[in-house]
N, C-alpha and C positions, 0 to 999 in steps of 0.2 A: 716588048718581049714577044717575039713571034712564036714562042713555045707555050704562051699562056693566052687563052682567048680573052678578048676584051677590047675597049676603045681607048686609043692613046692619042693626045694632042701634042703636036710638035710646034714650037714657037721659034721664029727666026728673028734676029735683031742686027741692024747695020748702023754704024756711027762714023761721021766725017771728021775732018780735021778740026772742025769748029765745035766738035762734041755734040753735033746734032745727030739724033738717032731716030730710026724708024723700025717697026716690028711687023711680023706677018705670021699667022697661025695656020697649021695643016692638021687635019683629023685623019687617023689611021685606025681601021677596024680589023682585028684578028679573030677569025671564026674557026670552030672544031667541026670537021666533017668526017672523022674516022670513027667507025663503030667499035664498041668494046668486044673482047673475045672471052667466051665461056669455055672452061676446061673441066671435063668430067673427072671425078675422083672414083677410081674403081672401074669395074667392067660395065659396059653399056647393056649387056644381056646377063641376067641372073636367073637360075632355076632352083626351086626349093620343093622338097616333098612336104606335103601338108603336115603340119605339126599339131601337137595336142594344145588344148586350151591353155592360154598363157604364153604361147610362143610368140615372140615379137620380132619385128623387122626393124633394123637400124640402118638408115640410109647413109652411104659414105659421103654424099653431097657433091658439090662442084665449086670451082673458083672462077672469078671474073676480074679482068683487068682492062684498063682504058688508058690510051696514050696521054690523055689530058687529065682524067680524074684519078688515075692510078687504080688501087684495089677497090673493086666494086662488089666483092663476094657477098658482103652483107646486104647488098641491094638486090641479089638474085631472087626472082619470084619462081616458086615451085608449084606446079599444078599436077594433079593426078587424074589419070583416066583409067577406069576399071571396067573389065569385062569378066564376070564370074560365071561358073557353071550353074549356080543355083539362082542367078538373076539378081542377087543382092548387089548393092553399090556401096561398099564400105568407104569411109572417108580416109582410110589409111591402108597401107599395105598389110593385109591380113594373111599371115602365114598359116592360119587354121582354116582358110577358105580357098578352095581350088579356083583358079582364075588367072587373067593376065592383067598386070598392073603396069601402066606407062607413066613415068614421071618426067615432066618437061621443065627444063631450067631456062628462064628468060631474064634479060637485064637491059637497060638503056643508060647511056651516060648523061651527064648534065646538059649536053647540047641536044639531047633527044635522039642521038644516034643509037638505034637498037642493034643489039648483038644477034648473031645467028643463033636460034634456040637449039638446045642440046637435050636429048631424051635418054632415059634408061628404062629397059623393059624387064620386069620381074614376073617370072612364070611360076605359079604354085601348082604342083602336080598332085594327083590323087595318092592315098596311102597304099603302099605295097610291102611294108615291113611286117614280118610274121611275129606273133607273140613269142615269149620265152617262158618255158616251164623249168622250175628248179625243184629237185627232189629233196624232201626233208628226211633225214635219217639215211641209213645205209641202203644201197640198191639191192643188196643180197642179205637176207636175214634167216635165222634158223631158230625154231622154238620147239620145245618138247611138248608132246600131247598134253592137253589139259591146261597148258599155260595160257593165261589171258593175253590176247593179242589186241593191241590198239595201233592202228595204222598211223604213222607219223604224217602222211599226206604230202602235198606239194604246194608250191606257190606258182602263180602265173602273172606276168606283167606284159603290157603292150605300150608301144611308144605313144600311141594316141589315147587308148582307152585307160591306161594306167593299170591298177591292180584288178585283174580279172580272175583271181583265184577262185572266186565263187562260181565261175562258169566252167571250171575244170570238170570233165566227165571222166569218172573212174569205172574201169571195167575189170572184173575179177574172173579169172578162169583157172580150172585145175589142170592137171597134167593131161587130161583127156580132151581138153579144149572146151569143156562145158563151162558156160558162164554161170557164176554164182553171185548171190547177193552179198556174201561175206566169206571170210576164210573159216573153214571148219576146223577148230582147234582140237577136236576129238578124233579127227581122221588124219592119219599120217599121209602126206602127199606134198607135191611141189605146186605152189600157187603163184600165178602171175597177176600183178596189179598194173594196169595200164592207165596212164594219165594223159588226156587230150584236151585241147581248147582252141577256139577261134576268136579273132577280134571282131569288132563291129563292121570292119570292111571285108570280112570273110577270109582273112588271112589265117591259115591253120598253122599252129605251132608244131614243132617236131615232138611227137609223143615220147614220154619216158616210161620205163618199165621197172618195177621192183619185183624181185623174186623172194617169196617167203616159203621156207621149208618147214613143215611140221613133222618132227621126228617121233619115233615110238616112245612110250612111257617108260622111263627108267628112274623116276623120282619116288623115293620111299614115302610112305604115309608119315604124318606127323601126329604124335600123341601129346596132348596138353593136359597137365594136371588141373583138376578143379580143387581150389583151396591151396593151403600151404604145402610146400615140399617137405617141411619138417613139422611134425605135430608133437607137442609135449602134453601128456596127460598124467594126472595123478592116478595112483593105483586105485583100481575098482571103479574108475569113471568109465561109463559106457562110451565105446568108440564106434562111430558111424563113419565109414569111409566116404569121402566126398566124390570119389571116382575120378574119371578122366574122359576126355573126348578125343576122337581120332578123325582126321580129315585127309583126303587124298586129292591130288590135283585132277585126277581123272574120275575117280569113283565118288568123290564128294564126301559126305558124312558117312564114316564107317565105324562110328562109336559102338554100334551094336556088335561089331566083330571083335572088340577088345577082349583079350584074355588076361584075367587078374589073378594073382596069387597073394593072399592076405594071411600072414601067420600071426597076427597080433593077439597077445594074451594079456588082457588088462589086469589080471590077478597077479601077474609076476613082473617085478621090476626088471627092465631091460630095454634094449634097443631092437626094434623090428623094422624090416624092410619089405614094403609091398611093391610088387612088380607089375607092370602093365605092358602088353605086347599086342601087335596087330599086323596083318598083311593086307595089301590091296589086291585087286583082281589081276594085276599084272605079276603078282607073286613078289612084289617088292616088300621087304620086311622093315617095319619102323624101328627106330632106335628105341631100345627098352627104356622105359621111364620108371623111376622108383619114387616112393614116398617113405621117409623115415618117421617112424612113430616111436617116441621115447616114453616109456612108462616109468614115472618117477615116484619116489615115496610121497606120501601125502605132505603137502607144503605146510610150513609153519606160518601161522598168523601172528605177527609180532606187532605189539602196540607199545610205543615208547613214551616216556614223559615229554611234556612240552619243553620248549627252549626255556632256559633259565638265565636270569640276570641277578647276581648277588653282590653285595658289598664285601670287599675284602676285610678280613679281621687282623691282618698282619702280612708278613712276607708270604706266608702260606695260609690258605683258607680251606677249611673243611666245608664241603658242599654236599648236601643231600640231593643227588641227581634225580631222586624219585624211583619208582618201581616200574619196570616193564612187565607186561603181561603177554602170555603166549597161549595159543590154542592150536588144535589140529596137530599136525606132525605125527611122528610115530615113536612110541615108547617114551622114555624119560627125556625131558627137554631141559637143557641148561641155557640160561641167558645171562650175559654179562656186558658191561660197557668197556670200551677200549681204554678208558682212563677213569680212575676212581678217586684221584686226588691223594693227598691234598694238592690244591692248585695255587700256583702263583697268579698274580693279577694278569689279566689279558683275556683273549678270546680263544675258545677251544671248540673243535669239532669232535664230539663224542660219538663213536660208532658203537651201537648196541648190536650184539650178535647172539643169535639163538642157534643151538645145535641139538638135534634130536639123536635118538639111539642109533640111527642108521647113517648118521653123518650129514643129514640135510641141514642146511644153514639158511638163516634169514637175517638181514641186517637193515638198520635204519640209523639216521644221523640226528643227533641232538646238538644244538648250539648252546654253549655255556659262555657267559660273559661274567668275569670277575672284575668288578669296578675297583680300581686301586684307591688306597688311602692317600691323602695328601697331608703332609706335615711340615711344620717349621722345625728349627733346631733349638738348642738350648740357649740360655741367656749369654750375651757377649758384652765385652767392655771395649770401648773405642775412645780414641783421643781426637782432638780437633785437627782438622787438616787432612784427615784420612777418609777413605771411602770404605764403608762396611758392606760386604757381600753376604747376604743370608740366603742359603739354598732353600728352595721349596721342593720337597722331595716326595716322590711317589713310592708306594710300597712295591710297585712292579709296573710293567708296561700297561698303557691304556688298553681298555677293551675295545675302544673305537680309535679313531684317528689321532686324537689329541686331547689334552686336558687344559682348560682355562679356569683360572681362579682369580677372584678379586680380593684385594686386601685394603686395609686402612691403617693409618699411623696416628697414634695418640701419645699422650705422655706430657711431661713437664716441659720438654723442649719445644721450641716454636719453629714451624716450617718456614723456610727461606731466611730465617735469622740464625737458627742453630744448626739446621740441616736442610738439604735440598734432595728431593726425591722425584721420581717420575710423575708426570701429570696424570697419565693413564695408569691408574693403579691396578693393573692386571698383569698376570704372567701366563704364558702359554707354554706347555710342555708337549712337544710333538711325539709321535709314536716311537721314534728311535731313541729317545732320551728318557732318563728317569728323574731329572731335576732341571730346574731353572733358577735364576738368581733374582732376588730383590736387592737392588743396590741403593744405598743411601749415602750421600756425601755429607760428612760432618764439617760444618763451616768453622774456620779458624777466625775467631773474633778478637784475639789478643787481649781479652778481658778476663781477669781472674774471677772465677765463679765456682760455686759448689756443683756437685754432680747433677746432671740432668738425665732424664730417661726418655726413651722412645719405646712404644709397644707396637709391634707389627701384629695385626690380627687378620686371619683369613676369614672369609665370609661365605656361608653356604648359599646365600641368595644370588651370588654371582659366580657360582661354581658349576662347571659342566664337565662330564667325563670322569669325575672322581667324587669321593665323599671325604668329609673332614675326618682326620685321624685324631689321636690323643693330644697332639701338640699343635694347637691352632693359634697360639700367641708366642711371640719371642720378644724378650726385653733386651734393649740396648742401653747400656749405661755410658753416658758421655762424661769422661773424667779428665781432670788435668793432672792426675797423679802420674808418676813415672812407673810404667808397667813393665813387668818382667818380659824378657824375650820369649818368643814362641819358637820351638825347635823341632825340626824334622831330620831324622837320620836315615841315610840310604846307603846300602852296600852295593858295590858293582864289582864284577870280575870279568875282565875282557869286554866282550860285546854285550854281556848280560847286565842290564841296568834298568830297574832295580831288581834285587833278588834277596832272598832270605836264606837260601841254601847255597853253600859254596863247596867246591871240590878241591881237594888237596893238590890234584895234578893239573889244575886249570889256570895257574898263574897267580900273580899278586892280586890282592883285594884292596879296594879303596872304600873307606867309610867316610861319607861326606855329610857334613852338618850344614843344613840350610836354616839360618836363623833370621827371624824378622822381628821388628820392634815397632809398636804402635807410636812410639815417640820418635820424632824426626831427628835426623842428624846423629844417629846412633852408630857407634862402632862396637865390635864385639871382641872379647878375648875367649879363648877356648882352652879348657883344662881337661885333659883326658884322664879317665879313671885308672884304677889299678891294673886293668887288663892291658894297658899300654906297655907296662913293664914285663908282661908275660907273653906278649905276642911276638913271634919270631920275626926279626928284621923290621920291627915297627919303625915308621918314620912319621914324625909329627910335622905336618905342613899347615898348621893353623886349623882351618876347618876341615881338613882332609887328613885322615889317619890311614897310612898304607902299611900292609904287612904281607908276609909270604906264608901261606898256610901249609906248605908242602911237608913240614915236619910236625905239624900239630896233631894232637889226638882227635879222633872223631868224636862228635858230640856237640853240644851247644856252648858257645862262648858268648858272654854278655859284655858288651862294650858300653861304657858309660862316659858321659862328657858333661862338664859344667860350662854353661855359656853365660858370660856376664856382659852387661851393657855399661858397667861402671857403677851402677846403682843397685840393680837387682840381678840375681843369678838364677838360672833355670837348669835343673839337672834332668838329663834325658839319657835313655839307654836303648840299645838295639841288640836283640838276640839273633845270632847267626848260627845256623846248623852246619857243621863241618862234616862232609862225607868223603869217602875215598875218591870217587869219580862220579861224574854226572851220568844218569841213565841214558841209554840209547833210545831215542824217541822215533816213532814210526809215522809216516804219512798215511798209513792205512788204519791207524788206530785212533779212536776218539774216546779217551778214558773218561772224560767228564760229560760226554754226551751233549755237548753244546753245538755240534755241527762243524767244529773246526778240529782238524787232526792234531794229535799230540805234537808232531813236528812243527806244525804251523803255529802253535801257541808257545811251545818251548818251556824252558825251566825258569824263565824270569818270573817275577812276582809284581805285576804292575800295580795291584792295589795294596801291596806291602802287608798282606794279612798272614803271611807265613805259609800259604798254600800256593805251590807253583801254578803258573797259568794253565798248564795242560791238565791239571786236576781240579781247577777252580771254575765252576759254572755259575757262580753267584756274582751278580753285578753290584748288589747293594753293599755298601761299605759297613753297614751296621749288622750284617748277618754273616754267621760263620757256622760250619757244620759241627754237630756233636754226635755222639754215637746213637742217638735216637732220631733226631731230625736236624734242626738248626737252632742255634742260640741267636737271640736278637736283642740288641741294645736299642736305646731310644733313637728316634730319627736325628740325623745330623751328626751322629758320632761314628766312630770306626772301631770294629773289633778285630783283634789279631790273636794268633796263637801265643800263649805264654811260653816261656822258655822250656818248661817241662814238656808241654804238649808238642812244641816244635821238635824237641829231641826224640819224642816217642816215635815219630815218623808215620803216624796214622793220618796226619793232616786234618785232625779235628781237635776240639778243646777237651775231650774226655781223656782222663789219665787214671792210672791205678794209684792206690795208696803208696805202693813202693816207689812208683815213679815220682809222686808228688813230694815225698820227703825221703831223706837218706834213711838207710836201714836202721840206724840207731835212734831215729826219731819217730818210729812208728807209733801212731796214736793208740796206745794200749787201752783197751776197754771200749773201743769203738770200731765197728765194722762199717766199711763204706761200700755201698752198692755202686756208687759212681762219684767221681770227683771231676772238677772242671779247672782248667788252667787257661786264663785268657788275660788280655790287656785291652783296656778301652781308653780311647782318647777322643779329642775333638771338641771338648767343652773347656770353659775357663777353669783355671786352677781352683780347687776347693769345691767343684761341682759334685753333687750327689748323682751318680750315674744309675740309671735303671737298666737292668738286663734280665731277660727271660731265658730260663734254662729248662728245656723239656727233660722229664725224668723217665728212666726206663721202667721204674716201678713206682706206684703211688706211695705217698707218705703213710706212715702207720703211727700208732700211739707211742712207739719208741723212737720215732725220728727226731733228729736234732740237726744242727748245722754248725760246722767247724771250719776254722781257717788255719792254713799253714802259712806262717810268716817267714821264718828262716830257720837255719840250723840251730841258732841260739834260742830263739823263742819257741820254736816248734809249733805244735798245734794249740789252738785256743778256741774258746766259744766265740761265735760271731757276736760282736758287740752291737747291741741294738739301741738306738735312740732316734730322735726325730730325723736325723740325717742318714741313718743306717737302718734299713728295715728288711724284713723277709715277709713276703706274702705269697699266697698260693691260689691256684685255680685249677679247674678240671679242663682237660683238653677236649676238643671236639674232633673225634675220629683221629686222634693223635696230633692235632694242631693246637698249639697254645695261643691264647690271646696275645696281642702285641704288647710291647712294653708301654706302660702308662694306661693300659686298658682299665676300665672301671670294674672288670670282672675280678680283679685281684683285691682281696680283702684281708682278713687275718690269715692265720695258718690253720688249715683244716686237714683232718685225716682223710686219706683216700684221694687227695689231689695229686696230679702228675705234672703240674707246671709250677715253677717257682719264679717269682719276680723279686730280684734282689735290688735294693737301693743301697749303694756303697759310696761313701764320701771319699773323694780324692784327698789323700793326705790324712784321712781319718784313721781310726783304730783298726779298720779292716783292709786298709790299703797296704799291700806287702812292702812297697817301697817307702811308706811313711811320709811321703813328700807331696805337698799340694802343688803339683806341676802339670796338672791337666791330664796326667797319665795314670790310670788306675791299674794296679797289678793284683791279680786275684787267683791264687790256687785255693780252692775251697770245696766243701762237700755238703750234702743234704742236711737240713736242720729244721727245728720247730721253734718259733718264737712269736710272741705277740707284744707289740709295743703300742700301748694306747696312750690317750691323753689323760693325765691325772685331773681329778675333779675335787671340789671342796667337800664331796661326800667321803673323802678319805678320813681316817680317824687316828687320833693320838691318845694313847692311854699310858698312865704312869703306874709303876709297880707300887709306889707309895706317894701320896700327895703331901706328906708331912715329914720333913727331915730336920735334923739339927744343923744349925749354922756353925758347924765346927771345922769346916774345911776338908772333911773327909767322908762324911755321911753320903750315901749314894742310893740310887734306885734305878730301876730299868725303865726305858722308854720303848714302847711298842707302837709302831706305825703300820697301819693297814692301808696300802695305796689302792684306790679304786678309781675306775673311770665313771663317766656319767651314767652308765647302765648298771653299775654295781659290780663290774668284773674286776677281780684282783689284777694288779699290774706288777709284772716283774721287770727287773732291769731298770728301775728308776734311780735317779740320783737324789738321795735323801740327806738333808742337813738339818740340824737343830740348834736352837739357841734359847737362852732365857735372860730376861732383863733384870737379873739380880747380881749384884757385885760379887765377883769371884766365883760364881757358879758356872761350871763348864759342862758341855755335852760332847761325848766321844763320837767317833765315826760310827755310822750306821752300817750294819751287816745284813745282807739279804738272807732271809731264812726260807724263802719259797712261798708260793701262794700269795704273793703280794705283801708279805710280812717283812718288816725291817726293824731291827733292834739296835739300841745304843744304851749307854750308861750315862746318867746325870750325876755329877759330883757336886755336893753343896759347897758354897763359899762360907765365909766367916761372918757375913752380914745378914741379919735376919730380914725377912720381908716376904711378900707374896706376889705371885704373877704366874701366867701360863707359860708353858714351853711352846715356842714358836718353831714350826717345822715347815721346811720348803721341800716340795716334791717336784722334780723336773724330769722330763723325758728327753732333754737336750734341746727342745724347742719351746715347749710350753711349761710354765711353772705355776704351781698353786701354793698357797700358804694355808695351813690349818693349825689349830691351837688345841692344847690339852686343857684339862681342868686346871683350876688354880693350885699352884704349888706353894706350900707354906714352909718357910725356913724359920725354925724356932730359935729364940735367943738362948744360948747355952747357959747364961748366967742364972736363969730361972728354971733350969731343967735338973731334976734329981740325978745323982750319980748313977743310979741303976736304970738309966734311960735305955730304951730298947734300941736306940741308935748307937752305932759304934763305927769306928774307922776300920782299919785293918785291910782296906782295899777290896773287900768282898762286894758282891752284887746284891742288891735288895731283892728278896724273893718272899712273896707273901707277907710283906710288911715287916720282916725281920732280916737281919743281916748276919752272915757268917762266912768265914773264909772257905769253909767246906761247901756251903751252898754256892759260893762263887765259883769254886772249882767244878762243881757239878754242872753249873750253867755254861761254863766255858766248854766243857766236854760235849754237852748237848749241842751247843752252837757249832762245834767242829764237825760233829756228826751230821748236822743239818747242811753244812757247807758241802760235805761230801755227797750227801743224798741229793742235793740240788742238781748234780750232774745227771741224775736219773729221774728228775722230776719233769713230767711232761703234762701238757694241758690237752684235754680232750674237748675240742671245740665243735 
């Protein structure tokens, strides 16, 4: 290959016909004799002005090619020849050093053929670039005399030396050409500031000029008050004015030139204005400055009681907030709190305000916390397979965020066998609610057994945010008996549901019965009472009775229903007040003061207590208004207006005697300061309900208590026994103790709180039915029901009678309690274990004395008279002396004993004496209506 240098061997071979062959070699040498070629990149001559430190030169280089070796660029050899002005010989092209730099490029190919060398000459010339000055701020400025002037200056930079601002030379001249060291701000003139600079090579920058004009003084002085701009002082307090300062941009401090006008008179209440004025030398007047000095009456010093935390005593609690003290002030000073109570449970901010004779006020805040009572409800009866829900109820809202109470369960029933309850036996009532539930599931075990009991008990050691009330235990009886249905009746009219007041012009009314039964698989039948036949357009739809009230008379209609489960029947009734039309309610009025407008609450009756929502600010179901304060039944029950109170239209339980009974049944001989008409429900049938009624006037020695039952029976004395009681207590600032409180004892003169215990279905229940609903129109009374003791006595008019079947004597029983107090209203019966001898009924004579007549039989013998004295719950037995019945066969004819039906008096008998005794007894029965105990 003649294009590639090297040694090549050529071999030649010859062969004859006989296949004989011969060979011969030839050597051929190919050599390179052509030199490579160097090509310069860029110009061969370059010139640069000397640059600052850090300026670098980058060579463009060259390329080399060879016919044989191809690209030899990478084999180029570069050499540098330097000639500098300062005699240094740098090893590279130094653009920061003046001089001539020659770069030579050489190369040889593989055959040693050298290319013709190529050179590049770089010439670095001296610095000839002038620096640059930059003005900071405006080139033309104007300032008023006295104004502080601070020159903004300038900056200077050089291509070689960099930042040479520090070398700037500043020259200041005035309009006359005079050079100054600084601008004179107190002399009006035009000033010129010139900025110049040179770099290290002697290149001078183009100078820059700033013109500053100082104008004449037109700025007014400034007055500054020392102290407050408004000062308030009590009358007669010395006033020393703090004064003011004045400064001027030209004149400086001119405080001494201030003109002050001070009209303050500390002996006279009022508002005074002090003025301050000043002028500077240029005649510029400052803006007038004023100080207001208010002379006020002498302040009141008010000291209020400390914050208080008290335990509630019921729905309302009387609280002694303490006494505030005042001093200073002017004239007579009155002080009062913003709230005086009585207080519901919760937290209150009490603002104490003091006002003196000139109207000066002072106020301070006291925090009051009324800690609510927590209670359980009354005893309940449950059957297997049901869940019992027992409310834990607060007397009012928590004083703090919530209430937590722990409880335990005891009794004859066994947990997880007879019942299942929560593992964590605590309940929490948050601040928005008044109750929470304890739920117990009664297990159905399909085993016949006797009644079992559970007792739920609240515990104070696991109680926070409340205190225990009067009902801390609740009994649950688990029975397998068939229980009577529980019934709730509700009236609705249009969109109003529930309600207790209906309008004649508001459309049809539906009365709905909601019946439940503790026994499973129960169906009900409904039998509506006599009202059904008198209601216009009445339609019986089973548990719903519909009627059209448009033609009815206004007033209260009582609708009754009997609900039967096939075994037991429950009678219930609902009182509805009929009015012409519903009142027009306003969104701008809040009649009950609960923060919700009348229109927002409406005429409905959500808690079914007979008070429309817009007039009902009471959340607790066991509390209802009376004309004094509120009546309160025991926790877990509900109070509603009785039919008379509902019809009265005052929306509280207080009624007049005329309202309570028809005009022909007025209780002659008794004047009633107040009567109450209410219904209580929520407990099991037969329960004795406790209810507290505040009185407008305290009891006196002539007080008694009467009941109105119906038009037939009229008025009667309140029957007292162990299940029906009257007790009294004194209020605390108008607040009665809660139902069940230990404050209630006997009946005491001067008390203004009554606690009634009334048996459902008992002699004082107006409906006479044990249906869980107590009906009670009644008025104030005095009674004492004690427990009879064996200290009671029995005496006989005669201890010796003839056994002739007609001889008789009196029996006198004095019933006493353990303290020796005579007991009225006892049930007294007597007997004697002698054949044919009988004891009549006992008659109460007053003062604990009861009398009866014993009539002898025909068989002689001896033995005591046995007397039983009972208060309805506790009975005692006492005995007389020995009674002897004499055999008439051995008695003379002129015996002192005779028949004839008379009563034995003084050991003798006569029909006349008997008549006298009967008359005396009748008089005593009349007198007992006016017999009163002073306890």
